[in-house]
N, C-alpha and C positions, 0 to 999 in steps of 0.2 A: 540854590537849595531851598527846601521848605523850612519855614520857621515853625517850631512847635511851641506855640504860645509864648514865643520869645525866651524860652528857657535856654535854648541852644541856638546861637546865631553868630554870624561873622561880624567882627568889629575890625574893619580894615581887612587885613589879610589873615587875621587870627580867629579861629573858631573858639567861641567862649561859652561858658555856662554861668549864668547870672553875672556876666561881665568879667569873669575870671578866665584867663587864657588856659584852654585845655592842655596845650602842650606843656605849660608850666606845671600843671597838676601831674601830668604824666612823668615829667622829670623828677618831681618831688617824691612820688610814691612808686614809680616804676610801672611797667606794663607786663602782661595784660592787666587792665584796671577797669573796674566798673565805677562810673561816676554818675551820681544822681542829683537831681534838684529837689530840695525839700519843698519848695513852693508848689511844684507840680502836684505832689501828693495832696497837699492841703486844698488847692484850688479845684482839683477834680472831685474830691469828696464834697466840698462845699457846693459845687454845682449840682450834684445829684440830690443832696440833702435839701437844697433850696427848691428844686423843682418838685419834690415830693412833699412839700410842707402841708399840703391839703389833706393828707391821710396819715394815720399812724404807720410808722415804718421803722425798720431796722436795716441799716446797710452793713452787711457782713463782708469785710475785706477777705478775699480769697487768698489765704496764706501761701498756697502753692505757687502763685505767680511771682512772688518775691518775699522770701521768708526771713530776711534779716531782722533780728529782734529790734534793732533801732527803728526800722520802718514800722514794725508792729506797734511800738510805743507811740510813734507819731499818730498813727491811725487810731489807736485806743484813746489818745488824748483828744482827738477830734470827736469822739463819741461813737466810733465804729465798733461793731461786733466783729467776730471772726468766723469765717467759713473754714472748717478744718476737715481733713480727709484721712487722718491717721492719729494714732496715739501721740506720736512725736509732735504733730502740729498742735494738739491740745496742750502738750507740755510747753511748747513755745508761746502759745497764747497766754497761758497762765504766768509764765516767766516774764512776759511783757506787761503784766498787770491787768489783763483783760478780765473783767468779772465773768464768772461762769455763766450767768444768765444772759450774756451776750455772745455765747459760743454756740454755733450750730454745727453738728457733726454729720457730714455726708460721707460718701464712699461706698462702692459696690461690694467691697470685700472686708468688712470689719471682722477682726478676730474676737474670740471670746474675751481675751485679756483686754483688748481695746474697749470693748463694750463695757466691761466692768470698770475700767479706768474712767470712762466717760460718765458713768452713773455715779461713781464715787466723787468725781469732780463736781457734779451737779450741772452739767451743760444744759442749755436751754431746751434743745430739741435734737432728736436724732432723725435724719432723713433716711428712710428705709427703701431698699430697692428690690426686695423679693420677699415672698412669704416665709421661706426658711430663715431669712435674717430676722424678720419680725418675731418668729418663734424663738430664736436665740435670745433676742432682747427680752422677751417676756420671761423666759426661763431664768435668766440671770437677774433681772429686776425682781422677780418674785422671790428668788432665793435671798435677796437682800432686803426683802419686805419693802420694796420701793415700787413706784409706778413711773414708767418712763414716758414722757411726752414725745410723741413721734409725728413726723409728717411722712406721707407715702409719696415717693417719687414716681410719677406717672410718665409714661412715654406717649406723648400726644400725637406721634406720627406726623410731625411738621418738618418740612424741608427748610433748613436754615440757609441754604444757598452758600455754603462755606466749604472749606477743604474737607475731603472725606475722612481724614484722620481726626478732625475736631468737630464733626457733627455728631450729636448725641441724642437726638430726639426722633429718630426714625425707628420703625419696627425692627429693622435688622441690627440695631445697635444693642450692646450688652446692658445698657442702663435702664433702670426703671421697670415698671409694670404697665402693661397696656391698660387703657381705660376700660376696655371691654372685659378684660380678665378681672380687674378689681371689682367691677360691678357684679360679675358672676359669682364672686367669692366674698361678698360683703359680710356674710354670716361668720366668716373666719375669726372675727374679733370677739365674738360672743363669749368664748370660754378663755380668753387670754387677758386676765385682769392685770398683768404686769405692764401693759401698754395702754396708753390713752391717745387716741387719734385726734390730733389738734390741727393738722394742716395738710395741704396738698402741695407737693413740690414738683417743679419740672425745670429742666435745663436742656435747651435744644441744641447747644453748640457754642462755639467760640468764634471770635472775629466776625461777628454778624454786622452787616452794614445797614440793614433795612429794619424799619419798625414793624412791618406787616407780619413776619413770622412770629414775633413775640406776642402780638395781639391775637393772632390765630390760636396760639397755644393757650393764652390766657382765657379766651372765650371757651375753649374746650374744658379747661380746668373749672371755670365758673359753672358750666353746665353739669359737670361731674359732681361738684359740691352740692348743687341743688338736688341731684338724684340721691346723694348720700344722706343729706339732711332729711329727705322724705322717709328714709329708711331708719331714722332714729339717731343719726350721728350729729346731734345738735351741738356738740362741743367743738366742731371745726370752726376755727376763727382766724386762720392764717393761710395766706397764699404766699408761697415761696417761688419766685420766678427765676431763681438762679442768676447767672450772669451771661457773659458772652458778647457784650457790647464792643463793637469794633473800634480800632484806633487807626491812626495814620502811619503806615509804613512807607508809602511812596507818595502818590498824588491823590489818595482817597480823600473823600469828604469826611469831616468829623461826624461821628454818629449823632443823629438828631435827638439828643437827650430830652430837649424840651417837648418835642412832639410825642416821644415815647411816654414821658411822664404824664402828659395831659391825657392820653388815651387810657393809661393804667389807672390814674387817679379817678377819672370819670366813672370807670366801671366799679372800682372797689369802694369808693365812697358811698355809693348808693346801697351797697351790700353790708356796709359796716365791717368790712374785713381788714385785717392787719396785713401789711406787706413786708416780706423779707426779700432782699435781693443779695446776690453774692458776686459782685464785680471784683475782678482782679486786674486783668490786663488794662481795663479802662482807667483804673486808678493809678497804674504805675508804668504802663508800657512806654509812653512817650516821655517819661521822666528820667530815662537813663541812657547812657551810651557806653559802649565797650571801647576803651582806648587800647590800641595795639601799635607796635613799632615796626617799621619796615626794616627787615634785616638785609634782604637782598632784592635787587631788581634783576630779573632774569628774562632774557628773550630767547624764545625757542620757536623757530620757524616764523609764523605770522603772529604768534601769541607773545604777550608781555605779561609776566607774572610779578606781582608784588608779594613777596614771601615775608610774612609777619611773624611776630612772636606769639600771637594769639592763634587759637586753633578751635576745631570743632568741639573739643572737650570743654572749652570756655563758653562757647555759644553754639549750640547744636541746631538751632532752628533751620538755618539754610540747608544743612546736610540732611536733617530729618524730614523736613516738609518740602524742601525746595523753596523755602520762604524767602521773599524779597525783603531786604533791609538796606536802606541807603548807606553808602560809605562815602565819607568826605575826608579830604586831607585837612588836618588841623591848621595847616598853612596853605592858604589859597594862592596859587601862582597863576600867571597868565597862561592860557592854553590848557587843553585837556588831552588825555590819551585813553585809549580803550585797554583795560587791563582785567586780569583775574586777580582777585585778592584772596590769597590762600594762606594756610598755616603750615607748620612743620610736622604735623602728625602723619604717620605712614598709611594714609588712606586717600584714595582718589576723591572721596567725598568731603575732604577737609578743605572747605572754602567758605568765604563770606559773601563773595560776589563774583559773577562771571560776565565777561564781555561788558564791563561797566565803564562808562565815561567818567573819569575822575581827574581833578586838577593834577597837572604834572607833578609826579612824586619822585623822591630820591631816597636812597638808603639813609636811614636815620630819622626820616619823617615819622610823625605820629598820624595815624588814621583813626577816625571815629566811626564805629559801626552804630548807626542811629537806632532809636526806638528799641533799645535793649533792656529797658527797665523791667520787663515781664518775661518770664521763662528764659532768662539768660543765666544768671548766677544760680537760680533755684534748680536748673537742670544740668549744671556743670558737673563734670566728673574728673577723675584722676587718670584717665586713659593715657597710656604711654608714660605712666608715673610722672605726670605733670602736676605740680602743686596747684591747688586752687588759687585763683587770683584774689587780689585785695579789692575792697570797696570803699568809696569815699562819698560823703554826703556834703553837698554845697548848699549853704544857707542863702536866703534872699539877698544878704548884703555882700555876697561873694566869698565870705570866709568858708572854710571847709574843715571837716574832721574825718579821720579814719574810722570807719564803722566795721571793718573786718581786716585783720592783718593778713598779709600774704602767707600762705602755708609754707613751711620749711620742709627740707628733705627729711629731717628727723620726724616731723609730724606725719609724713607720708606713711611711715612704717610703724608708728607708735603703737597701734592697736593690733599688730600682727605678731603671732607667737613665733619664737625662734624654733625653726624646724629641727635644730640639733637636739632639742629636748625630747623629740619624739623618735629619735633613731635608736 
């Protein structure tokens, strides 16, 4: 197996997290169970912060990647800001103690109520994706006798060479405003005193493995800022490059953060521009695993299925994207077998791995679905009325604490009204 910075590795026959046997954690808390390493969050943040030391910057953790409030508190304590995309994420950030001046509000479909909430909260900046949205922010801000600092998300038409579901910087994507359109309508801001254009934002996609697409986008943004400043927009002082740095799911190389940071720093230092970035997956993806239990081992024709108590509702990425995630037995035996790792949900798409070589597995074994720290629990659902799983955080010394209790059957229906009342 691949070692992810030594957070998860085999010690003898046992797969461990920070030296603690994962099967023991699964026995203690039950499965399905998300298990995270605290050290991973801290080290990934420190890496980016260190490489960007040469310029003014704010690293805004993308809450959507893993929104557990305990994780947010760790990131806040490290000095991170928060990238939010909903009113609920603003609420989470504030509940975690994040100062409003470190919160950046993105999202293509902000409601009026969410915009008002953001303005009342005093978030640092709103990333805007259309002229109608800017109009709405202006109207709401002016009604409150406020001026909203905004960044415009431009669509630089850069191919990020990633899955088509998670590319966001091409002309055909729903995100942002094209550079040409923005330049053609630069007079739009003249009569809208409720907004103050402070930044240009772009985000070209997710799970990007190369530096070049980021730099191509940055160069286009820098050229745009130059044109806007010639037109009187002297207050633009921030470049927001979003996130999208790739992680290791299989045998990929780690994203060359040092190379990326050097290219970005060199360009922005000479301009005196401040940088905001919004990493999510990079900060948390390799820091978590989903632990599941093998309920049945089933042979059908030429196929062998490991049917687990975890399902697509717990981790949807393989079903949704066809995404690859390594699967390992928490107990490594001699010999391997080719299996499909599947769940109990009544969908053919309910799987974690297909035709995968895994250490010989038996009923009652625990499996670890690797690199599940991002877009795992945050995308989990209650499909088939399956309660949401628990989450555990492991400290560097191997001790652990429960950071989300397993949902009960009562909690499944707690917010539903009794239909009898409406008969």
